[in-house]
TINU-703207 format. One record per atom (N, C-alpha, C): residue in one letter; atom name; x, y, z. Coordinates in steps of 0.001 Angstrom, whole numbers, always signed. Layout:
REM TINU-703207
{site a CA {X Y Z}};
...
END
This chain:
REM TINU-703207
{site m N {+25732 -118750 +160097}};
{site m CA {+26621 -119837 +159781}};
{site m C {+26438 -120185 +158313}};
{site p N {+27544 -120317 +157572}};
{site p CA {+27404 -120748 +156190}};
{site p C {+26802 -122149 +156139}};
{site a N {+25845 -122318 +155266}};
{site a CA {+25226 -123634 +155099}};
{site a C {+25927 -124360 +153973}};
{site s N {+26030 -125654 +154119}};
{site s CA {+26614 -126449 +153053}};
{site s C {+25721 -126331 +151823}};
{site d N {+26347 -126086 +150674}};
{site d CA {+25533 -125956 +149471}};
{site d C {+25012 -127323 +149031}};
{site d N {+24177 -127329 +148007}};
{site d CA {+23512 -128546 +147587}};
{site d C {+24364 -129437 +146691}};
{site r N {+25499 -128952 +146232}};
{site r CA {+26352 -129788 +145387}};
{site r C {+26862 -130958 +146202}};
{site s N {+26904 -132102 +145590}};
{site s CA {+27375 -133297 +146281}};
{site s C {+28895 -133303 +146335}};
{site l N {+29412 -133566 +147501}};
{site l CA {+30857 -133697 +147668}};
{site l C {+31267 -135169 +147680}};
{site e N {+30283 -136036 +147550}};
{site e CA {+30553 -137467 +147592}};
{site e C {+31538 -137846 +146489}};
{site g N {+32570 -138577 +146877}};
{site g CA {+33576 -139048 +145930}};
{site g C {+34670 -138044 +145637}};
{site m N {+34549 -136827 +146147}};
{site m CA {+35585 -135815 +145908}};
{site m C {+36734 -136020 +146881}};
{site e N {+37930 -135776 +146410}};
{site e CA {+39113 -135918 +147252}};
{site e C {+39271 -134694 +148148}};
{site y N {+39746 -134952 +149371}};
{site y CA {+40015 -133871 +150308}};
{site y C {+41152 -134292 +151227}};
{site r N {+41674 -133320 +151915}};
{site r CA {+42666 -133594 +152962}};
{site r C {+42209 -132884 +154228}};
{site v N {+42565 -133452 +155361}};
{site v CA {+42289 -132791 +156632}};
{site v C {+43434 -131800 +156835}};
{site a N {+43132 -130529 +156658}};
{site a CA {+44162 -129496 +156788}};
{site a C {+44651 -129421 +158232}};
{site f N {+43694 -129450 +159187}};
{site f CA {+44010 -129476 +160617}};
{site f C {+42730 -129707 +161391}};
{site e N {+42890 -129972 +162677}};
{site e CA {+41749 -130146 +163576}};
{site e C {+41842 -129104 +164674}};
{site l N {+40704 -128619 +165102}};
{site l CA {+40624 -127634 +166180}};
{site l C {+39782 -128203 +167303}};
{site y N {+40123 -127860 +168545}};
{site y CA {+39339 -128288 +169698}};
{site y C {+39118 -127111 +170624}};
{site s N {+37939 -127081 +171226}};
{site s CA {+37599 -126014 +172165}};
{site s C {+38504 -126119 +173398}};
{site e N {+38546 -125038 +174166}};
{site e CA {+39385 -125024 +175369}};
{site e C {+39059 -126164 +176314}};
{site d N {+37778 -126495 +176475}};
{site d CA {+37398 -127563 +177399}};
{site d C {+37464 -128949 +176752}};
{site g N {+37797 -129014 +175466}};
{site g CA {+37954 -130286 +174782}};
{site g C {+36656 -130994 +174428}};
{site r N {+35526 -130329 +174566}};
{site r CA {+34227 -130969 +174321}};
{site r C {+33685 -130753 +172908}};
{site r N {+34277 -129846 +172164}};
{site r CA {+33846 -129566 +170807}};
{site r C {+35069 -129508 +169906}};
{site g N {+34907 -129988 +168697}};
{site g CA {+36017 -129980 +167760}};
{site g C {+35533 -129742 +166348}};
{site a N {+36476 -129506 +165471}};
{site a CA {+36160 -129320 +164056}};
{site a C {+37343 -129791 +163224}};
{site k N {+37034 -130601 +162231}};
{site k CA {+38038 -130970 +161238}};
{site k C {+37881 -130003 +160082}};
{site v N {+38985 -129427 +159661}};
{site v CA {+38988 -128507 +158534}};
{site v C {+39391 -129322 +157305}};
{site l N {+38434 -129477 +156380}};
{site l CA {+38621 -130328 +155208}};
{site l C {+38818 -129463 +153970}};
{site e N {+39953 -129633 +153320}};
{site e CA {+40268 -128874 +152119}};
{site e C {+40071 -129788 +150909}};
{site f N {+39088 -129462 +150075}};
{site f CA {+38743 -130295 +148933}};
{site f C {+39586 -129941 +147708}};
{site s N {+39728 -130926 +146814}};
{site s CA {+40564 -130761 +145627}};
{site s C {+40058 -129664 +144695}};
{site h N {+38780 -129319 +144755}};
{site h CA {+38248 -128253 +143899}};
{site h C {+38494 -126860 +144480}};
{site g N {+39185 -126793 +145628}};
{site g CA {+39616 -125508 +146172}};
{site g C {+38791 -124947 +147308}};
{site e N {+37653 -125553 +147619}};
{site e CA {+36845 -125048 +148722}};
{site e C {+37138 -125827 +149992}};
{site t N {+36840 -125201 +151108}};
{site t CA {+37090 -125786 +152418}};
{site t C {+35770 -125903 +153172}};
{site y N {+35625 -126989 +153916}};
{site y CA {+34431 -127237 +154720}};
{site y C {+34856 -127648 +156122}};
{site l N {+33916 -127533 +157051}};
{site l CA {+34131 -127970 +158429}};
{site l C {+33265 -129182 +158730}};
{site l N {+33824 -130125 +159459}};
{site l CA {+33057 -131220 +160035}};
{site l C {+33101 -131000 +161539}};
{site e N {+31961 -130610 +162114}};
{site e CA {+31905 -130306 +163545}};
{site e C {+31712 -131587 +164352}};
{site l N {+32372 -131639 +165498}};
{site l CA {+32353 -132823 +166363}};
{site l C {+32003 -132423 +167785}};
{site e N {+31206 -133274 +168454}};
{site e CA {+30855 -133044 +169857}};
{site e C {+31262 -134253 +170684}};
{site w N {+31814 -133989 +171854}};
{site w CA {+32230 -135034 +172780}};
{site w C {+31003 -135758 +173294}};
{site v N {+31058 -137097 +173323}};
{site v CA {+29945 -137860 +173870}};
{site v C {+30353 -138677 +175089}};
{site e N {+31542 -139248 +175099}};
{site e CA {+32037 -139951 +176278}};
{site e C {+33511 -140271 +176119}};
{site a N {+34209 -140338 +177230}};
{site a CA {+35644 -140650 +177263}};
{site a C {+36367 -139894 +176146}};
{site t N {+36832 -140590 +175144}};
{site t CA {+37534 -139941 +174032}};
{site t C {+36747 -140068 +172733}};
{site t N {+35452 -140213 +172835}};
{site t CA {+34606 -140412 +171659}};
{site t C {+33893 -139118 +171261}};
{site f N {+33984 -138812 +169982}};
{site f CA {+33292 -137654 +169435}};
{site f C {+32269 -138125 +168420}};
{site a N {+31147 -137429 +168345}};
{site a CA {+30109 -137709 +167348}};
{site a C {+30043 -136535 +166391}};
{site e N {+29715 -136836 +165143}};
{site e CA {+29584 -135784 +164151}};
{site e C {+28319 -134975 +164409}};
{site r N {+28466 -133682 +164429}};
{site r CA {+27334 -132777 +164616}};
{site r C {+26581 -132641 +163296}};
{site h N {+25331 -132295 +163321}};
{site h CA {+24498 -132116 +162117}};
{site h C {+24439 -133398 +161290}};
{site s N {+24483 -134554 +161949}};
{site s CA {+24449 -135857 +161261}};
{site s C {+25546 -135972 +160207}};
{site g N {+26661 -135327 +160446}};
{site g CA {+27796 -135406 +159532}};
{site g C {+27758 -134431 +158374}};
{site r N {+26722 -133599 +158331}};
{site r CA {+26637 -132603 +157254}};
{site r C {+27737 -131561 +157449}};
{site l N {+28411 -131248 +156371}};
{site l CA {+29521 -130307 +156430}};
{site l C {+29023 -128871 +156444}};
{site v N {+29815 -127998 +157039}};
{site v CA {+29523 -126565 +157088}};
{site v C {+30476 -125873 +156118}};
{site g N {+29941 -125031 +155267}};
{site g CA {+30771 -124318 +154310}};
{site g C {+29996 -124041 +153050}};
{site p N {+30626 -123667 +152011}};
{site p CA {+32076 -123657 +151804}};
{site p C {+32733 -122368 +152299}};
{site f N {+34027 -122480 +152512}};
{site f CA {+34884 -121357 +152870}};
{site f C {+35972 -121261 +151806}};
{site p N {+36489 -120074 +151552}};
{site p CA {+37526 -119937 +150531}};
{site p C {+38863 -120563 +150914}};
{site s N {+39113 -120703 +152233}};
{site s CA {+40407 -121242 +152667}};
{site s C {+40276 -121863 +154054}};
{site p N {+41245 -122693 +154439}};
{site p CA {+41246 -123230 +155800}};
{site p C {+41300 -122135 +156868}};
{site t N {+42007 -121074 +156600}};
{site t CA {+42095 -119967 +157565}};
{site t C {+40732 -119319 +157772}};
{site d N {+39980 -119136 +156689}};
{site d CA {+38632 -118562 +156812}};
{site d C {+37732 -119491 +157625}};
{site a N {+37848 -120798 +157394}};
{site a CA {+37049 -121760 +158156}};
{site a C {+37409 -121703 +159638}};
{site e N {+38698 -121617 +159937}};
{site e CA {+39146 -121519 +161332}};
{site e C {+38588 -120265 +161995}};
{site h N {+38708 -119126 +161325}};
{site h CA {+38199 -117871 +161909}};
{site h C {+36705 -117955 +162175}};
{site f N {+35970 -118605 +161277}};
{site f CA {+34536 -118762 +161470}};
{site f C {+34232 -119599 +162711}};
{site i N {+34796 -120800 +162785}};
{site i CA {+34400 -121740 +163847}};
{site i C {+34821 -121251 +165231}};
{site i N {+35992 -120654 +165353}};
{site i CA {+36431 -120239 +166694}};
{site i C {+35636 -119045 +167212}};
{site a N {+34886 -118382 +166332}};
{site a CA {+34060 -117248 +166754}};
{site a C {+32619 -117649 +167076}};
{site t N {+32250 -118915 +166859}};
{site t CA {+30857 -119304 +167092}};
{site t C {+30578 -119539 +168570}};
{site p N {+29383 -119192 +169022}};
{site p CA {+28995 -119478 +170406}};
{site p C {+29064 -120983 +170708}};
{site w N {+28682 -121826 +169747}};
{site w CA {+28731 -123281 +169964}};
{site w C {+30143 -123730 +170307}};
{site f N {+31122 -123355 +169510}};
{site f CA {+32509 -123790 +169729}};
{site f C {+33049 -123284 +171059}};
{site n N {+32586 -122133 +171489}};
{site n CA {+33051 -121527 +172737}};
{site n C {+32221 -121943 +173946}};
{site g N {+31307 -122892 +173773}};
{site g CA {+30512 -123413 +174888}};
{site g C {+29461 -122450 +175390}};
{site e N {+29049 -121512 +174571}};
{site e CA {+28087 -120495 +174979}};
{site e C {+26666 -120826 +174514}};
{site e N {+26468 -121980 +173932}};
{site e CA {+25145 -122384 +173422}};
{site e C {+24521 -123413 +174311}};
END
């Protein structure tokens, strides 16, 4: 899994390109596209009813060159597919 680099993203502008959810709806990921051109994932886990908590204490996963690359990465992980 790509690890978030040490550069601070605090204060940088981004947009949520899209959100992905596992088939069972228990895991999700927001695909965040930053103004400097890199993309990161914010992984989410279901905790109750319609509430999700940020995985890794909110630490982002990435960088990825594009939202499509981030999507291909996350949907192939055992965690996202409920295999962990």
